[in-house]
C-alpha positions in Angstrom: 20.1 -13.3 -11.2 18.6 -9.8 -10.7 15.2 -11.3 -10.0 16.7 -13.4 -7.1 18.6 -10.4 -5.7 15.5 -8.2 -5.7 13.4 -11.0 -4.2 16.0 -11.6 -1.5 16.1 -7.9 -0.7 12.3 -7.7 -0.4 12.3 -10.7 1.9 15.1 -9.3 4.0 13.3 -6.0 4.5 10.0 -7.7 5.1 11.4 -9.8 7.9 13.3 -6.8 9.3 9.9 -5.0 9.5 8.3 -8.1 11.1 5.8 -8.4 8.3 4.3 -11.6 6.9 3.9 -12.0 3.2 0.1 -11.6 3.7 0.6 -8.3 5.6 3.0 -7.0 3.0 0.6 -7.9 0.2 -2.2 -6.0 2.0 0.0 -2.9 2.5 1.1 -2.9 -1.1 -2.3 -3.9 -2.6 -0.8 -7.0 -4.2 -1.6 -10.7 -3.9 0.3 -12.8 -1.3 1.2 -15.4 -4.0 2.7 -12.6 -6.1 4.8 -11.5 -3.2 6.0 -15.1 -2.6 6.9 -15.6 -6.3 8.8 -12.3 -6.4 10.7 -13.2 -3.2 11.6 -16.6 -4.7 12.9 -15.0 -7.9 10.2 -16.7 -10.0 8.6 -13.6 -11.4 9.6 -10.4 -13.1 8.4 -7.5 -11.0 7.2 -4.3 -12.7 8.6 -1.0 -11.6 5.1 0.0 -10.5 4.8 -3.0 -8.2 8.3 -2.6 -6.9 7.4 0.9 -5.9 4.3 -0.3 -4.1 6.4 -2.8 -2.1 9.1 -0.3 -1.3 6.5 2.1 0.0 4.9 -0.7 2.0 8.3 -1.6 3.5 8.7 2.1 4.5 12.0 2.6 2.7 13.2 4.5 -0.4 14.4 3.4 -3.8 17.9 4.6 -2.9 18.0 2.5 0.3 16.4 -0.5 -1.4 19.0 -0.7 -4.1 22.0 0.2 -1.8 24.3 -2.8 -1.8 22.2 -4.8 -4.3 
């Protein structure tokens, strides 16, 4: 359940920032297929990679987890 919630939040913020999965992957120095699998709740994301994505999405940990 938590994997799906985190994935949905990443996708929500990515779309809000008008980023493609490929652009988010480039900004966070991760692979596009990794971003896709995280967004779909198929992969456990490490704290380090979550931090990279949050930075690429130009948000904070606090804002990311608000309402999650």
